[in-house]
C-alpha positions as CSV (number, residue, x, y, z in Angstrom):
1,M,-35.0,12.9,-24.0
2,S,-35.0,11.6,-27.4
3,D,-32.6,14.6,-27.6
4,L,-30.4,13.4,-24.7
5,R,-27.0,13.5,-25.5
6,E,-25.0,12.6,-22.3
7,L,-25.9,9.7,-19.6
8,V,-24.2,9.2,-16.3
9,L,-26.4,6.4,-13.9
10,D,-22.9,5.2,-11.9
11,D,-23.8,3.2,-9.3
12,I,-27.5,3.4,-8.7
13,E,-28.4,-0.4,-8.9
14,M,-30.5,-1.0,-11.6
15,S,-32.5,-5.1,-12.7
16,S,-32.8,-4.3,-15.5
17,F,-33.2,-0.7,-18.7
18,A,-36.1,1.3,-18.8
19,P,-38.3,0.2,-22.4
20,G,-37.5,3.6,-23.3
21,F,-34.2,2.9,-23.1
22,S,-33.5,2.3,-26.4
23,S,-35.0,5.2,-27.9
24,L,-32.5,7.8,-27.1
25,K,-30.7,7.8,-30.0
26,S,-29.0,11.0,-29.7
27,L,-27.2,9.7,-26.8
28,N,-23.3,10.1,-27.1
29,I,-22.0,9.3,-23.7
30,L,-23.3,6.8,-21.6
31,S,-21.5,5.0,-18.6
32,L,-23.2,2.4,-16.0
33,E,-20.2,1.9,-13.7
34,G,-21.1,-0.6,-11.4
35,C,-24.7,-0.4,-11.9
36,K,-24.8,-4.1,-10.8
37,F,-26.7,-5.2,-14.2
38,D,-26.5,-9.0,-15.1
39,G,-27.0,-11.5,-17.8
40,S,-26.0,-10.4,-21.0
41,I,-25.4,-7.1,-22.7
42,P,-29.2,-6.0,-24.3
43,T,-28.6,-5.9,-28.5
44,S,-31.0,-2.7,-27.9
45,F,-27.4,-0.9,-27.5
46,G,-27.2,-1.7,-30.9
47,N,-29.5,1.2,-31.7
48,L,-27.7,4.4,-30.1
49,T,-26.2,4.5,-32.6
50,Q,-24.8,8.0,-31.9
51,L,-22.2,6.4,-28.9
52,T,-19.0,7.5,-28.6
53,D,-18.5,6.6,-25.0
54,L,-19.3,3.7,-23.6
55,K,-18.4,2.7,-20.1
56,I,-20.1,-0.5,-18.5
57,A,-17.2,-1.9,-15.9
58,E,-18.1,-3.5,-12.8
59,N,-21.3,-5.1,-13.7
60,N,-22.2,-8.8,-14.1
61,F,-22.5,-8.0,-17.8
62,S,-21.5,-12.3,-18.4
63,A,-20.7,-12.4,-22.6
64,N,-19.0,-15.1,-25.3
65,F,-17.1,-12.9,-27.7
66,M,-17.6,-15.4,-30.0
67,L,-21.2,-14.4,-30.2
68,Q,-23.4,-12.7,-32.5
69,G,-25.6,-10.3,-30.3
70,L,-21.8,-9.2,-28.9
71,R,-20.9,-8.1,-32.5
72,D,-25.0,-6.9,-32.7
73,S,-24.4,-4.9,-29.9
74,I,-21.1,-3.1,-29.0
75,F,-19.5,-3.9,-32.0
76,S,-21.8,-2.1,-34.3
77,F,-21.0,0.9,-32.8
78,L,-18.5,2.5,-35.3
79,N,-19.0,6.7,-33.6
80,L,-17.1,5.2,-30.6
81,S,-14.3,6.4,-29.7
82,V,-13.8,5.6,-25.3
83,L,-14.6,1.8,-24.4
84,S,-14.3,0.1,-20.6
85,L,-16.0,-3.6,-20.1
86,S,-13.5,-4.2,-17.3
87,S,-14.5,-6.3,-14.4
88,N,-17.0,-8.2,-15.5
89,N,-17.8,-11.9,-16.8
90,L,-17.5,-11.7,-20.4
91,R,-15.6,-14.4,-21.2
92,G,-14.1,-16.5,-24.7
93,P,-11.0,-16.8,-26.4
94,L,-10.4,-12.8,-26.9
95,S,-8.7,-10.9,-30.2
96,L,-8.2,-7.6,-30.8
97,H,-9.3,-7.9,-34.7
98,Q,-13.1,-8.7,-32.8
99,F,-12.8,-4.6,-32.5
100,S,-11.2,-3.9,-36.1
101,K,-14.8,-2.2,-37.0
102,L,-14.3,0.6,-34.7
103,Q,-12.0,3.0,-36.2
104,N,-12.6,6.0,-33.9
105,L,-11.4,3.4,-30.7
106,E,-9.2,5.6,-28.9
107,Y,-9.4,3.8,-25.6
108,L,-10.2,0.4,-24.7
109,D,-10.2,-1.2,-21.4
110,L,-11.0,-5.3,-21.4
111,S,-9.7,-5.4,-17.4
112,N,-10.3,-8.3,-15.2
113,N,-12.5,-10.9,-17.9
114,K,-12.3,-14.6,-17.8
115,F,-11.3,-14.3,-21.6
116,L,-9.6,-17.7,-22.2
117,S,-6.4,-16.0,-23.9
118,L,-5.2,-13.4,-26.2
119,S,-5.5,-14.0,-29.9
120,S,-1.7,-14.1,-31.9
121,D,-3.7,-12.8,-34.8
122,N,-1.6,-10.8,-36.9
123,N,-3.8,-9.5,-39.9
124,V,-2.8,-6.4,-41.2
125,H,-6.5,-5.6,-41.9
126,Y,-7.5,-5.5,-38.2
127,I,-5.6,-2.5,-37.3
128,L,-7.0,0.1,-35.0
129,P,-5.5,3.3,-36.3
130,N,-6.5,5.8,-33.4
131,L,-6.2,3.4,-30.7
132,T,-3.9,5.3,-27.5
133,S,-5.1,3.0,-24.5
134,L,-5.2,-0.5,-24.2
135,S,-5.8,-2.0,-21.0
136,L,-5.4,-6.1,-21.0
137,S,-4.7,-6.1,-17.6
138,S,-5.4,-9.2,-15.8
139,C,-6.7,-11.3,-18.9
140,N,-5.4,-14.5,-19.1
141,I,-2.7,-13.3,-20.8
142,S,-0.4,-16.4,-21.5
143,D,2.3,-14.6,-24.0
144,F,3.0,-11.3,-26.1
145,T,0.9,-11.0,-29.5
146,E,2.9,-9.8,-32.3
147,V,-0.5,-7.5,-33.0
148,L,0.8,-5.5,-30.4
149,G,3.0,-4.4,-32.9
150,N,0.9,-2.7,-35.0
151,L,-1.3,-0.6,-32.7
152,Q,1.1,2.4,-34.3
153,I,-0.2,5.2,-32.2
154,L,-0.2,3.3,-28.9
155,K,0.7,5.4,-25.7
156,F,-0.7,3.1,-22.8
157,L,-0.3,-0.7,-22.4
158,N,-1.2,-2.2,-19.5
159,L,-0.3,-6.0,-19.3
160,S,0.3,-6.9,-15.8
161,N,-1.3,-8.7,-13.3
162,N,-1.5,-12.0,-16.3
163,K,0.6,-15.2,-16.7
164,I,3.4,-13.6,-19.4
165,H,6.8,-16.0,-19.0
166,G,10.3,-15.6,-20.7
167,D,11.8,-12.5,-22.1
168,I,10.6,-9.6,-23.7
169,R,10.9,-10.1,-28.1
170,Q,12.8,-7.4,-30.1
171,W,9.5,-6.8,-32.0
172,F,8.2,-5.4,-28.9
173,N,10.1,-2.5,-29.5
174,N,7.8,-1.6,-32.8
175,V,4.0,-1.2,-30.2
176,G,3.2,2.8,-30.9
177,N,6.1,3.1,-33.2
178,G,8.0,5.2,-31.0
179,S,4.6,7.0,-29.2
180,L,4.5,4.1,-26.4
181,N,5.7,6.1,-22.9
182,T,3.6,4.3,-20.2
183,L,4.7,-0.3,-20.1
184,D,3.0,-2.1,-17.1
185,L,4.3,-5.6,-17.1
186,S,4.2,-5.7,-13.3
187,H,3.1,-9.5,-12.2
188,N,4.0,-11.8,-14.3
189,Y,6.4,-14.5,-15.3
190,L,8.9,-12.2,-17.2
191,T,12.9,-13.6,-17.1
192,S,14.9,-10.7,-19.3
193,V,14.3,-7.2,-20.6
194,E,17.6,-7.2,-22.4
195,H,16.0,-5.9,-25.7
196,L,13.4,-3.5,-24.5
197,S,13.8,-0.1,-25.7
198,M,13.4,2.0,-23.2
199,K,14.1,5.5,-25.2
200,N,10.6,6.7,-24.9
201,L,9.2,5.2,-21.6
202,T,8.0,7.7,-19.4
203,F,6.7,4.7,-17.0
204,L,7.8,1.2,-16.6
205,G,6.3,-1.4,-14.3
206,L,8.7,-4.6,-14.6
207,S,7.6,-5.2,-10.1
208,F,6.8,-8.5,-9.6
209,N,8.8,-10.8,-12.1
210,L,11.8,-13.0,-12.1
211,L,14.5,-10.6,-14.1
212,Q,17.6,-10.9,-12.7
213,G,21.7,-9.4,-13.7
214,N,21.8,-5.9,-14.1
215,L,19.3,-3.5,-13.4
216,P,18.2,-1.7,-16.9
217,I,18.8,1.7,-17.6
218,P,15.6,4.7,-17.9
219,S,15.2,7.2,-19.9
220,F,16.3,10.6,-20.1
221,G,12.8,11.5,-20.3
222,A,11.2,8.5,-17.5
223,E,9.3,9.8,-14.5
224,F,8.1,6.4,-13.1
225,F,10.5,3.5,-12.6
226,L,9.1,0.7,-10.8
227,V,11.3,-3.3,-10.7
228,S,10.7,-4.0,-7.1
229,N,10.3,-7.8,-6.5
230,N,12.7,-9.6,-9.0
231,K,16.2,-10.3,-8.6
232,F,18.5,-7.4,-10.1
233,S,22.3,-7.8,-8.7
234,G,25.2,-5.1,-9.0
235,H,25.5,-2.0,-7.7
236,I,23.6,0.7,-9.6
237,S,24.8,2.7,-12.5
238,S,26.0,6.4,-12.7
239,S,23.9,6.5,-15.4
240,F,20.5,6.9,-13.6
241,C,21.4,10.0,-12.4
242,N,20.9,11.4,-16.0
243,A,17.0,10.6,-15.5
244,S,16.3,14.0,-14.2
245,A,12.9,13.7,-14.3
246,L,12.1,10.7,-11.8
247,E,9.4,11.1,-9.4
248,I,8.8,7.7,-8.4
249,L,12.0,5.0,-7.7
250,N,11.5,1.9,-6.8
251,L,14.2,-0.9,-6.7
252,S,13.3,-3.0,-3.8
253,H,13.4,-6.1,-3.2
254,N,15.9,-7.6,-5.1
255,N,19.9,-8.1,-4.4
256,L,21.3,-5.1,-5.3
257,S,24.5,-4.0,-3.4
258,G,27.4,-1.1,-3.6
259,H,26.8,2.3,-1.9
260,L,23.7,5.0,-2.6
261,L,24.6,7.4,-5.3
262,E,24.7,10.9,-4.0
263,C,22.8,12.1,-7.3
264,L,19.9,9.7,-6.6
265,V,19.0,11.5,-3.4
266,A,19.7,14.9,-5.3
267,L,17.3,14.6,-7.9
268,P,14.4,17.7,-8.2
269,N,11.7,16.1,-8.5
270,L,12.2,13.2,-7.1
271,T,9.0,12.4,-4.6
272,S,9.4,8.3,-3.2
273,L,12.8,7.1,-2.8
274,D,12.5,3.5,-2.0
275,L,15.6,0.5,-1.9
276,Q,13.6,-1.2,1.2
277,M,15.2,-5.0,1.1
278,N,18.6,-4.6,-0.8
279,N,22.4,-4.9,0.6
280,F,22.9,-1.5,0.2
281,V,26.5,-0.5,2.4
282,R,28.0,2.8,3.5
283,S,26.5,5.7,5.3
284,I,22.9,7.5,3.3
285,P,24.6,9.9,1.8
286,D,24.6,13.6,3.0
287,N,23.0,15.7,0.5
288,F,20.0,16.1,0.3
289,S,18.7,19.6,-1.6
290,K,17.0,22.4,0.2
291,S,14.7,22.4,-3.0
292,N,13.7,18.8,-2.7
293,S,10.7,17.5,-3.7
294,L,10.8,14.2,-1.1
295,Q,7.1,12.5,-0.1
296,S,8.7,9.0,1.1
297,L,12.1,7.2,1.6
298,H,12.5,4.4,2.4
299,L,16.7,3.0,2.5
300,N,15.4,-0.4,5.5
301,N,16.6,-3.6,5.5
302,N,19.5,-2.8,3.8
303,Q,23.5,-1.9,5.5
304,F,23.6,1.4,6.3
305,E,26.0,2.5,8.9
306,G,26.8,5.6,10.8
307,W,24.1,8.6,11.2
308,L,21.1,10.0,9.6
309,P,22.2,12.8,7.8
310,L,21.6,16.2,8.4
311,S,20.5,17.9,5.4
312,L,17.1,15.9,5.9
313,T,16.5,18.5,7.9
314,H,15.7,19.8,3.8
315,C,12.8,17.4,2.8
316,K,9.8,20.0,4.1
317,Q,8.0,17.8,2.2
318,L,9.0,14.2,3.4
319,E,5.7,11.9,4.8
320,I,6.9,9.0,5.1
321,L,11.4,7.8,6.3
322,D,12.1,4.3,7.3
323,V,15.2,3.2,7.8
324,G,14.8,0.2,9.8
325,A,17.0,-2.8,10.0
326,N,19.7,-1.2,9.3
327,K,23.9,-0.7,11.4
328,I,22.8,3.3,12.1
329,N,24.5,4.2,14.5
330,D,23.7,7.8,16.4
331,K,21.7,9.3,19.0
332,F,18.1,10.8,18.4
333,T,18.3,13.0,15.7
334,N,15.6,16.1,17.6
335,W,15.9,17.8,14.8
336,L,13.3,15.3,13.3
337,E,11.3,17.8,14.7
338,G,11.0,19.8,12.4
339,L,9.7,18.4,9.5
340,P,6.3,19.7,9.5
341,K,4.6,17.5,7.3
342,L,6.2,14.0,8.9
343,Q,3.4,11.2,9.6
344,V,6.0,7.9,9.6
345,L,9.0,7.5,11.7
346,I,11.0,4.5,11.5
347,L,14.2,4.0,12.7
348,R,13.5,0.0,14.1
349,D,16.2,-2.3,14.6
350,N,19.6,-0.4,14.6
351,E,22.2,1.2,17.2
352,F,20.2,4.0,17.9
353,Y,20.7,5.3,21.7
354,G,20.5,7.4,24.8
355,A,18.0,9.5,26.1
356,I,15.4,10.6,23.6
357,H,13.9,14.3,23.9
358,S,12.7,17.1,22.3
359,S,14.2,20.5,21.2
360,N,12.7,23.7,21.4
361,T,10.7,23.0,18.4
362,K,7.1,24.3,20.0
363,H,5.1,21.8,18.4
364,P,7.5,19.0,17.6
365,F,6.1,15.8,15.2
366,P,2.4,17.6,14.6
367,M,1.3,15.0,12.1
368,L,3.0,12.5,12.8
369,R,0.6,9.0,13.1
370,I,3.6,5.9,13.3
371,F,6.6,5.9,15.7
372,D,7.9,3.2,16.0
373,V,12.1,3.3,17.6
374,S,12.2,-0.1,18.6
375,N,15.1,-2.8,19.1
376,N,17.2,-0.2,19.9
377,H,19.6,1.0,22.7
378,F,17.6,3.7,24.0
379,S,17.4,4.7,27.7
380,G,15.2,7.3,30.3
381,S,12.2,8.2,30.6
382,L,9.6,7.5,27.9
383,P,9.5,10.6,25.5
384,T,6.5,12.4,27.3
385,T,7.4,15.9,25.4
386,Y,7.1,14.5,21.7
387,I,4.2,12.0,23.2
388,K,1.5,15.2,24.2
389,E,2.3,17.0,20.8
390,F,1.4,13.3,18.9
391,K,-1.6,15.6,17.6
392,G,-2.1,13.2,15.0
393,M,-3.1,10.2,17.0
394,M,-5.2,11.9,19.5
395,N,-8.8,13.3,17.2
396,V,-10.6,10.7,16.1
397,D,-12.9,11.2,12.8
398,F,-16.0,9.6,12.3
399,V,-16.7,12.1,10.4
400,S,-15.2,11.0,6.7
401,T,-17.5,7.2,5.6
402,I,-14.8,7.3,2.5
403,P,-11.3,5.9,4.2
404,D,-8.2,8.1,3.2
405,Y,-4.7,7.0,2.1
406,L,-0.8,7.8,2.1
407,E,-1.1,7.8,-1.6
408,N,0.4,10.6,-4.6
409,N,-1.6,11.0,-7.7
410,Y,-0.2,11.5,-11.0
411,G,-2.5,12.1,-12.6
412,S,-4.0,8.8,-14.6
413,R,-1.8,6.8,-11.5
414,Y,-1.6,6.7,-7.7
415,Y,1.5,5.5,-5.7
416,Q,0.6,3.5,-2.5
417,E,3.3,3.8,-0.1
418,L,4.3,0.8,2.4
419,V,5.9,0.5,5.7
420,M,6.7,-2.2,7.4
421,V,4.9,-2.0,11.3
422,T,5.4,-5.1,14.5
423,L,1.4,-5.6,13.9
424,K,-0.5,-7.7,16.8
425,G,3.1,-9.8,17.0
426,V,4.2,-10.2,13.6
427,D,5.9,-7.9,11.3
428,L,3.9,-7.3,8.5
429,E,4.9,-5.1,5.0
430,L,1.8,-2.9,5.0
431,I,0.2,-1.4,1.8
432,K,-2.9,1.5,1.4
433,I,-2.0,3.6,5.0
434,L,-4.4,4.7,6.5
435,T,-3.9,7.7,7.3
436,T,-6.0,7.0,10.6
437,F,-4.2,4.3,11.5
438,T,-2.1,4.8,14.4
439,S,0.5,3.3,15.8
440,I,3.4,3.4,18.7
441,D,6.3,1.1,19.3
442,M,9.0,1.6,21.4
443,S,10.1,-2.1,22.6
444,K,13.0,-4.2,23.1
445,N,14.7,-0.6,24.3
446,M,16.1,0.2,28.6
447,F,13.5,2.5,28.6
448,D,12.2,2.7,32.1
449,G,9.9,5.1,34.7
450,K,6.3,4.8,34.9
451,I,4.1,5.2,31.4
452,P,3.3,8.2,31.2
453,Y,-0.3,9.7,31.8
454,V,-0.2,11.8,28.1
455,I,-0.2,8.4,26.7
456,G,-4.5,8.6,27.3
457,E,-4.6,11.1,24.7
458,L,-4.3,9.6,22.4
459,H,-7.4,8.6,21.4
460,S,-7.0,7.8,17.3
461,L,-4.1,5.3,18.6
462,K,-4.6,1.9,17.3
463,G,-1.6,-0.4,18.7
464,L,0.4,0.1,21.3
465,N,4.1,-1.6,22.6
466,L,6.1,-0.8,25.0
467,S,7.2,-4.1,25.5
468,H,11.1,-5.6,26.4
469,N,11.9,-2.7,28.7
470,K,12.0,-1.6,32.3
471,I,8.6,-0.2,33.1
472,T,7.7,0.0,36.3
473,G,4.4,1.5,38.2
474,P,1.1,-0.1,38.0
475,I,-1.0,-0.5,34.2
476,P,-2.1,3.6,34.1
477,Q,-6.0,3.1,34.3
478,F,-6.3,6.1,31.4
479,I,-4.9,3.4,29.5
480,A,-8.8,2.5,29.1
481,N,-9.4,5.9,27.9
482,L,-8.0,4.3,24.8
483,T,-11.3,3.1,22.7
484,N,-9.5,2.3,19.5
485,L,-6.9,0.3,21.4
486,E,-6.6,-2.9,18.5
487,W,-3.2,-4.3,20.2
488,L,-1.3,-3.5,23.7
489,D,1.9,-5.3,24.1
490,L,3.6,-4.1,28.2
491,S,5.4,-7.8,27.9
492,S,8.4,-8.0,29.7
493,N,8.9,-4.9,32.0
494,R,8.0,-4.7,36.0
495,L,4.8,-4.0,36.0
496,T,3.3,-4.2,39.5
497,G,-0.4,-4.4,41.1
498,G,-3.1,-5.7,39.1
499,I,-4.9,-5.4,35.8
500,P,-7.0,-2.5,35.7
501,L,-10.8,-3.6,35.4
502,A,-11.9,-0.8,32.5
503,L,-9.6,-2.7,30.0
504,V,-12.3,-5.3,29.7
505,D,-14.2,-2.3,27.7
506,L,-11.2,-2.0,25.1
507,N,-14.2,-3.5,22.7
508,F,-11.3,-3.1,19.6
509,L,-8.9,-4.9,21.4
510,E,-7.7,-8.3,19.4
511,F,-4.0,-8.6,20.7
512,L,-3.0,-8.2,24.9
513,N,0.3,-9.2,26.4
514,L,1.1,-8.3,29.9
515,S,3.9,-11.6,30.1
516,Q,6.1,-11.8,32.3
517,N,6.1,-8.6,34.7
518,Q,5.2,-8.8,38.4
519,L,1.3,-8.3,38.6
520,V,-1.0,-9.3,40.8
521,E,-4.4,-10.1,42.0
522,E,-7.6,-11.9,39.7
523,I,-7.4,-11.5,36.0
524,P,-10.5,-8.9,34.5
525,K,-13.7,-11.2,33.1
526,G,-16.0,-10.8,30.4
527,K,-15.6,-9.9,26.8
528,Q,-12.4,-9.3,25.0
529,F,-10.7,-10.7,28.1
530,D,-12.7,-14.0,28.0
531,T,-10.5,-14.5,24.8
532,F,-7.0,-14.4,24.9
533,S,-4.9,-17.2,26.6
534,Q,-2.2,-18.0,29.1
535,Y,0.1,-16.8,26.8
536,S,-1.3,-13.2,27.8
537,F,-0.5,-13.5,31.1
538,E,1.1,-16.1,31.8
539,G,5.1,-15.0,34.0
540,N,3.2,-13.0,37.0
541,L,3.4,-15.2,39.4
542,G,0.5,-13.1,40.9
543,L,-2.2,-13.5,38.7
544,C,-4.9,-15.5,39.3
545,G,-8.0,-16.6,36.3
546,F,-9.2,-19.6,34.9
547,Q,-6.9,-18.2,31.4
548,L,-3.9,-19.5,34.0
549,S,-5.6,-22.2,35.4
550,K,-5.2,-21.2,38.5
551,A,-8.2,-20.3,40.9
552,C,-7.7,-16.9,43.0
553,N,-7.7,-17.2,46.3
554,H,-8.7,-13.7,47.6
555,D,-7.9,-14.1,51.4
556,E,-4.5,-14.8,50.1
557,G,-1.8,-11.7,49.9
558,K,0.0,-11.0,46.7
559,L,2.2,-14.0,45.9
560,P,6.0,-14.1,44.8
561,Q,7.4,-12.2,42.1
562,S,8.8,-14.0,38.6
563,T,11.7,-15.1,38.9
564,S,11.9,-16.5,35.2
565,S,14.2,-15.7,32.8
566,S,15.0,-15.8,29.1
567,N,17.6,-15.4,26.4
568,D,16.4,-12.0,25.2
569,K,18.5,-9.1,25.8
570,F,17.1,-7.8,29.0
571,G,16.1,-10.8,30.5
572,F,12.3,-11.4,30.1
573,G,10.4,-14.2,28.1
574,W,8.5,-13.8,25.6
575,K,5.8,-15.8,23.4
576,P,3.2,-15.0,20.6
577,V,-0.5,-14.0,22.4
578,T,-3.7,-15.2,21.5
579,L,-5.9,-13.1,19.5
580,G,-9.3,-11.7,20.7
581,Y,-12.8,-11.4,18.6
582,G,-12.7,-7.7,18.2
583,C,-14.0,-6.3,15.6
584,G,-10.4,-3.8,14.0
585,M,-8.9,-4.0,10.9
586,V,-7.8,-6.1,8.4
587,F,-4.3,-5.4,7.5
588,G,-2.7,-7.1,4.5
589,I,0.6,-8.3,3.4
590,F,0.8,-7.3,-0.2
591,M,3.9,-5.1,-1.4
592,G,3.6,-1.6,-2.9
593,Q,3.3,-0.7,-6.4
594,V,1.3,2.2,-8.8
595,I,-2.3,1.2,-10.2
596,F,-3.8,2.9,-13.3
597,L,-7.0,4.3,-12.0
598,T,-8.2,2.2,-15.9
599,G,-8.1,-0.6,-13.8
600,K,-9.2,-3.0,-10.6
601,P,-6.4,-2.7,-8.2
602,E,-4.6,-5.6,-9.0
603,G,-2.0,-7.2,-6.6
604,L,-4.3,-6.0,-3.4
605,V,-6.0,-9.2,-1.9
606,R,-6.0,-7.9,1.6
607,I,-5.7,-3.9,2.8
608,F,-5.7,-2.8,5.9
609,Q,-9.9,-2.1,5.5
610,A,-11.8,-2.5,2.8
611,R,-12.1,-0.2,0.2
612,P,-16.3,0.9,-0.1
613,K,-17.4,0.4,-3.1
614,K,-18.6,3.4,-4.0
615,E,-14.6,4.9,-3.1
616,A,-13.9,2.4,-6.2
617,K,-16.2,3.7,-8.0
618,R,-14.9,7.8,-7.5
619,T,-11.5,5.8,-8.3
620,R,-12.8,4.9,-11.8
621,K,-14.5,8.4,-12.6
622,R,-11.4,9.3,-11.8
623,A,-9.8,7.5,-13.9
624,H,-11.9,8.5,-17.0
625,Q,-11.2,11.5,-16.8
626,N,-7.8,11.6,-16.4
627,Q,-6.7,8.6,-19.1
628,R,-7.1,10.2,-22.5
629,R,-4.9,13.2,-21.7
630,V,-1.3,10.6,-21.0
631,N,1.1,11.6,-23.1
């Protein structure tokens, strides 16, 4: 054991260190991430003089960076090149000069601790000559410190989720001396980046700040350009056309206007284009190339008009298409069914019209998981031909215990997509889209006829909204087959008959709205149904039950049909409906962003489903394997 060179014990809970731990004097690599250690960092670490890699992130180690004990342990590793202390309880003032003895240090991650501040000590003797990667996310930093300008070969700098305010000063361009290619300043209080040089940046994260004025221009070699959730205004400069290496372009949630440049949808390497929540006008360009790499296209909540461009058929890698909340006036373009990887299709809140018919495609939409055509002018029967081919909504996978998300990996980073859906009666923007998350929303149209039986085969379905249409017939018994259903809205239709008793066994059902129909008889009792309020059932004059404070007289016939009215476009009323006590997923409302695998996902307080701890550790392991390759 004395000759052991590498020891990795990640995610193994240990209350204390083994007695012979300090005798491993030949050890080069030690990783104890997520082991739930607490207390002080052992001074016995100081005996491991040959360490080059030390990773003790995601524990409960506590220490004050001004204490001698800490310097006697970690700061004595003169050969150390990788040091990860993120996500512990380290505290006190932090100054980079404390690491000045570690002249071989290349990678330093101090993110997610409880530091009081970052010292602005600028003594040139404290330069770390070999440092290429520095992560100080969530470290209570309130201002830039000029000591960063002394890091002459720095390539990677993460200062996200701090309290940095004001503008970026001219000296900041000295950081890395031209070698800096990855810079994340997202989730701060920056007001200007006028003096920031974009020359060599392949990754720039400025999202969630207070930036205004014209958009900065990406460098020719830019790959990730993320400036969402600011106050930028004006048009997109034609200079963006020169950034031919762009893979992710996120300009969402700003005040941008004008038309969408044709060159943007023709960029050869672009995988994600997010322009949602702006004021873009005119039609969507029709020059998507046959060789394009697009996987997600977010154009929702703008003022695009006209029709969907036929060249979208060239986007064979497309997984997400969201053009909701625009002024698009078109029939349902059934050529979309030929996109083999499409998982999310959102056409909501536009002026689409006519019936939804399938073409002759043998298996249309084989991977579709989210289908939202709500608030349009579609008519005719519900699209049975399509629904029976929604294979992605039929099979429940109980095998994997680790959730899978719609996200793309890019070396040491991954990008998480978001979409806007009506979830349990509320419009939300959703991050971390589980690939097991499935929903159908065809509400607020003019569909008629009965609910097709094929819906009962969508066993993975989480949400079904058919409200505000002209659907007739009874509530089908087969709805009870949707055992994963968490919200069901059939309100404001012309449904008749009783509520099937079997719906009581939908154990995950949290949201139910059957109001404003022509339902009769007694409301079923037990389980979820005992938690729903009157708003779930009102407007059905033939219904009775304690929810409506109306006793049932089983000897009477059917009561008169509803004659209620409202101001919605189909003459039916609607009100929010009380949630039940189901055990469904927890849904979040935070925005998509790039997350460095070197640290804890910042800015994501609540997500679709809590990421299991072991999966988070797996993510971190990928980070340590990939981060040192950043160039």
